[in-house]
C-alpha positions, 0 to 999 in steps of 0.5 A: 577553668573547670573543664569536664572531659567525656570519654577521658579514657580514649585516645582523643579523650586522654590527650584532652585531659593531659593537655588541659592539665598542662594549661593549668586547668582543673579537670573533671574526667569522665569515664565508664571504666575510670581504671582505664584512665592513665596513672599520671592523669589519675593523680592530677584530675578528679575522676568520676565515673560516667556511663551514658547508658545509665542516666540515672547515675550519670554525674552532675556537671553543674560545678564545671564551666565547660565540657568537652566530648570525646566519646566514640562507639566502643564494641558492644555499645551499639549505635545509641551511645553517641546520641545518649551522650549528647542528650545527657550533656544537653540536659546538663545545660553545660557549654559543650565542645562535641567531637564529631567526624567529617563525612557524617551528617552536614558534611557528607562529601566535604571530604572529597569522594575518596574520603566519603568512599573510605568512611562509608566502608569503614564506618558505615552504619555509624554515620547516621548515629553520628549526625543524630548526635550532632543535631542533639548537641547543635540544637544545645549550642555546642561547637561541633568539631567534624574531625577527619581520619585521625592519626598519632604524632605530634601537635601541628604548627599549622593546626586551625579550624574552619567553618564547615561552609568555608571548607574547600573539598580536598582532593586527597583524603584529609588526615590530622593527628589527635594531638592536634584536634585535642589541642584545637578542641581545648581552644574552643572550650577556653573561647567559646567562639563557635557555639551552635555551629560546625567547624572542621579542625585542619593542619 
């Protein structure tokens, strides 16, 4: 399978690229600054420069089977980066797995009261930007992952996803390793089981 990874130089995106290569997929790594992609990955993946704020130069994706987006809001990007990325992938008409955030938009409050309070303090104005990007991605048929607080660490043997409607509100703020989220997003890229829906990774 040919998988495009948007945000390939980031923490989650880099893990998606590495795990996809380990699974034997052909990876097209998309990044605003290709030089930030780690050397081992750079030798094994096809790299394309991609800036969501420059749609006229954004590379075509008609040669990939699926796109996995792990973009975030970087310093100096402004709040439009997420929506811009979602719009570009929607316009590319490629099946997409989109990384969102638990506690934004449709999942507001789903992580529990403590978690939501932390999200408001830590993310603040980004919550509305994340919700808008989700709306665009969902309308285009993407599977949207509302991930909880992400940490370092290994793959969890208990990793799984649940539909947002089936999520039981936890008492303590949920956390999950980036590696586990990357693996679950790749599972979705391979199966296409949750297009047009919000799911929550757990484990």
